[in-house]
C-alpha positions, 0 to 999 in steps of 0.5 A, spaced: 570 549 250 577 547 248 580 549 242 587 546 240 591 549 235 597 547 232 602 549 226 608 547 222 611 552 217 618 550 213 622 554 209 629 553 205 634 558 206 639 559 201 643 563 206 643 565 213 638 570 215 634 573 221 627 572 222 621 574 226 615 570 228 609 572 230 606 566 232 605 566 240 597 567 242 596 574 244 598 576 252 591 578 253 589 571 252 594 568 256 590 566 262 586 562 257 591 557 256 591 550 259 598 548 256 604 551 254 604 556 248 611 554 246 614 555 239 619 551 236 625 553 231 629 548 228 634 547 223 633 540 219 639 536 216 646 536 216 650 541 222 657 541 224 658 535 220 652 531 223 645 530 221 638 530 224 635 536 228 638 542 231 633 547 235 635 554 234 636 559 240 631 564 240 629 571 243 622 573 245 620 580 246 613 585 246 613 589 240 610 596 241 603 593 240 604 588 246 604 582 241 609 577 243 615 576 238 620 571 237 626 573 233 632 568 231 638 567 226 636 562 222 642 558 218 642 556 211 638 550 209 631 547 211 628 551 217 622 549 221 617 553 226 612 548 229 607 549 235 601 547 238 597 549 245 590 548 248 586 553 251 579 554 254 575 559 249 568 562 250 562 558 248 559 565 246 559 567 239 563 574 238 559 579 243 555 584 239 555 592 241 548 593 238 546 600 240 552 603 242 554 610 242 560 613 239 566 616 243 568 623 241 575 623 238 577 628 244 574 623 249 578 617 246 584 614 250 590 616 247 593 609 246 587 609 241 588 615 236 593 611 232 588 607 230 584 613 227 590 614 222 593 612 215 598 606 215 601 602 210 595 599 207 589 603 210 590 610 206 585 614 211 586 620 208 584 619 201 577 616 204 574 622 208 569 624 202 568 617 200 566 615 207 561 620 208 558 620 202 557 612 203 555 612 211 554 620 213 547 618 213 548 611 218 548 615 224 554 614 229 557 608 233 555 601 233 550 602 227 555 606 223 561 601 224 556 594 223 554 598 216 560 599 214 562 592 215 556 589 211 557 594 205 564 591 205 562 584 205 557 585 200 561 589 195 568 585 195 568 578 193 573 573 196 578 570 191 585 568 193 588 568 186 587 576 186 591 577 192 598 580 192 602 583 198 602 590 195 594 591 195 591 597 199 584 599 201 584 603 196 586 597 191 580 593 194 575 599 193 577 600 186 578 593 184 572 590 189 576 583 190 581 580 194 583 575 200 581 576 208 586 581 209 583 586 203 576 585 206 579 588 213 583 593 210 577 596 206 573 596 212 578 599 217 580 604 213 572 606 212 571 606 219 577 610 221 575 615 216 568 616 220 572 617 226 571 610 230 578 607 232 579 600 228 585 595 228 588 589 224 587 583 227 591 576 226 589 570 229 587 563 228 579 561 226 578 554 225 571 551 223 569 551 230 561 548 230 560 550 223 561 546 217 568 545 214 570 550 209 577 550 208 584 547 209 587 551 215 590 557 215 591 563 219 586 568 219 585 576 219 579 580 222 579 587 225 577 590 232 573 597 233 573 601 239 567 603 242 564 603 250 571 603 253 573 596 249 575 593 243 570 589 239 571 584 234 569 585 227 569 581 220 568 583 214 570 577 210 565 572 214 560 577 217 557 573 222 559 572 229 564 566 230 566 561 236 573 559 237 577 566 235 584 565 237 587 572 238 594 572 236 597 579 234 594 586 233 596 593 229 595 598 225 594 593 218 597 587 216 604 590 215 605 590 223 603 583 224 606 578 219 606 571 221 613 571 219 618 576 216 625 574 213 630 579 212 633 575 206 630 570 201 626 564 205 622 559 200 616 556 203 616 549 203 611 547 207 605 550 211 600 546 216 596 550 221 589 547 224 585 550 229 579 545 232 575 544 238 577 538 242 573 534 248 576 533 255 579 526 252 583 530 247 579 528 241 577 532 235 569 534 236 566 532 229 563 538 225 556 539 222 555 537 215 559 540 209 556 546 205 558 546 198 565 546 196 568 554 195 575 556 193 580 557 199 586 560 200 593 557 201 599 561 203 604 563 197 612 563 198 614 571 199 618 574 204 612 576 209 607 572 211 600 575 213 594 572 215 590 571 208 584 567 211 
């Protein structure tokens, strides 16, 4: 199955600032690419006495979580970040780890231990008693992790109007409303509190062989560590999906913002799409639409996490 993903994000900068973007696919899925995964960073408008579009130099690096990042110095004015790629995705929906047992903490790989700890949006240290009260009778392993995911999906209501960049898992637990990242933060926190490593994921998740649901956006989900590997979980959608395009992983949304600007950056245009295409490059039609629902649109802020 071929998935074409593209984006066009534009800002206006009152003054020159440094920026970091996390818009490449994750290195772990680069072998699936059938085209190059290039990012263009452009300054639009007058420059050095002339008009037009000027491509800006960038530096790429891997962060401490293994994500591919792009950093650059952006001049004042209009800035565009754009890219497109095609990858060969699995035709199998998210694998499910039914019956998997839980690895004791003392036997976990050392690199997974950080995903048991409290982080910016996931106050694990405040949820020990809560998690035990809610899930202490649910056993261990996959059954426990799935029960946490299902509980968050059932108890939290999606409403983009309730989004705010400072909302933590504790806020979501008390308010029971939020956007995609909020569902995942609460599920991650409760999962870690029950000694299962859980990490936050950002990527693209289009309507692939599913009815149209919304304008394109980046998406957030999470992964749990069981049986020697990471498994995708999604407390927002809570159903096995096709076409997840992994971009970045971290402790929570603070580690994997789509763009981070070290100064003011006003969002002026935002376009993201991820669609199945056929061998001729034509978009594959979707099944019939479901009833319309309220869906998110990114707002302007300094750091842009996934919100879908």
